[in-house]
N, C-alpha and C positions, 0 to 999 in steps of 0.2 A: 817847462813839461808841455806836451801836448795837450790841447782838447780835444774831443773824442765826440764825431757825431755818430750817432746810431740810428738808422731806420731799420724797419722792420719789412721784411719780403715774404711773401705766400705764394707759394708754387702748386696749382691744382694737379691732382693725382695723374698720372701718366707722364708728367713732365721729366722728375727727376727720381721714381720711382713710381710705385703701385698707388701710393697714399699721398693725400696732400700734405706737405711741409711747411714750416714755417721756421725762419732764421734771421737772425739780424746781419747787416753788414755795417761796416765802419767807415768812416774817412777822417783825417786827422787835419788839425791846423797847428801848424809847428813854427813857433818863432824862432826865429836863426838870426844870426849875425847879419845885418844888410837888410832884413826882410821879413817875411813869412812865407813860409811853405804850406800848400795843401798837398796832400797826400792821398790821391783819388777824390773825385766830387761826390759820391754816391749817388743815390737816384734822384728822379727829378723831385723837384721841391726842395732839393736839399739847401739852398741857397740863403732859404730864409735861416735854417739851423746855423749855417756858416758864419752868416752875418751876425748873428748871435754870440757866437763863437769868438768873431774878431772883436766884438764891443767889449767882451769880458777881459780882453788881452789890452784892451786900450787901442785898439787897432780899428782900420778901416778897410776897404776895398782895394783902396791904392796903395797899401802897404805890402800888399801879396804879390809877392818877386817871381812866384814859380810855382807851377802847378805840375807835379810829378805824379805818374798813372803807373799802378802796379801793373796793369793789364787793361784790354779795353771789354771785358765783360760789359754788358748794359747795366748792370749793380754798382758798376765803379765808375763809368761813365754817363750815367744817364742825365746827372746834373750838369755836365761838362759846358755845355752852350751858354745855359744860363749864368754860371761861374765866370766864363770869357769874356759875357757882356758886360759884367761886373768889374772884373778885373783886368780890364783890356790891356795892360802893359805886361802883364804877367808871362813869363817864358813858360812854355809846354813842354815835357819832357815824357817820353814813354821809351822802352826798349825798343831796339831799332825794327823788329819783326812785328810790331803793333803800329807802325807810323801809316801802314796802309788803309787801317781804320779810321784814323782821327785826321783832324784838320791840317791842310797842307804845311802850316807854318811849325808844327812839330818838330820838335827836336829829338834826335836819337841820344837815350842815356846809355852809354856804353860802360860795359863791366868794368869795375874799377874805378871809373870818375867820380869826381866828386862835385855835387852840385851845392853850394853854401853850406858845405862841413856833412852833406850826406853822402855816404859811401854809397854806390850802386852795385849790386850784386846780382848778378844774372842768374836766373832761377827757372828757367824754362820746365814744361811738363805741364802746369796745368793750361799754361800758352805757349805758344813757340817762344814769345817775347816777354813772359813775365820777369818781372825783377822785384826784389828785396832792396831794403835799404836801411843803412846802421849811421846814425848819427853819433860818431866815434866820440864827440867831447861829452856825451852822457851815458853811452851805450845803450841807446834806443836800439834794437832791431824791428822794422816793420818789414812781415812777412808775406804782406799781402795775403795771396789765397794759396801759398805754398802749403800750408798747415792751419789750423784752426783748431777753436775748441768747443765742446757742446756740453752744457751742464757738466763745467769742470773737468770735462776729459778731451786732452787730446786727440784731433782725429784728422785724417787725412782729410781732403775735398770729395764729395761724391765723385766716382769714377764716371759718371756720363757726362761731367763738366771738365774732365784731365784729359787734353789731347793727347799727351805721350805718358802714359804711367810708368816707365822705366826712367825717362828723363827725369820725370817728377819725383822719383826716388833718389836718383842722383844730387837732384836739387835739395832736397831734406839732407842728405848725408853733409852737402856741403856747409847748409845751416848750421846743422850740429858743431862745426869747426869753426863758427864765428863766435868771438867773443865779445859780450853783452852784459848788460846788466839788466834789464827788460826786455820782453819779447811782445809786440803788440800785433794782435791780430786783424784781420777783416771780417772775419768771423769769428765771432766769440768773446768773451772777456778774457782779462789777463789771469794768468793761474800763476801758482808759487812753483818755484824750482823748474821753470820750462825747460831747459837744455837736458837736464835729468830724463825727463818725459819724453823730450822729442827722442833721444836715443833708445828708451822703452818702446817708443812706437816703432822706430825703427825695426828693433827685433821680432815685430809681429808682420806678417804677411799682409799684404795690400791686397784689398778685393779689388777684383777685375770686374764686378758685375755693376 
């Protein structure tokens, strides 16, 4: 089971709406056969919490085999340089359209590819190269910013941070067809019966504001 790292983000008024907003961002430390995968790296300062998560798993930075980024927004890659300096042998993966914003050694995570048992699912819309990940052995579906939760309610990501709303909706429909046991969000806590809630969300029109 993954260790979950939670950080708090505050955006001043005018960035994502008329008022200041506060939300969490999550990255995941996932033990797999042959190594440990970090899914996203959170913001700056995350390495301290990631180190504690590794210790809870009885592991260290040398056990980190792969860093897989759902996308390249700052709240997901702010801690990347620090993480890579500690896990120097780890392979770095992201969707092909995200690679230009990442270190040159980053590798393309192609749709349908498997990274140590994580199946890559191309879910563009939030960003052009956004990916989700399915650990098929345990049915864990990591959806990045394709969808999130707030106060126990499933929500779409804010429109100002969604590059292509039409593609984003197509990606949500794609995710609604993926068989899984648990859905893990980069923003917001897990909720019960997420696939039914996702189908209900898709029946609601998306805000364009």
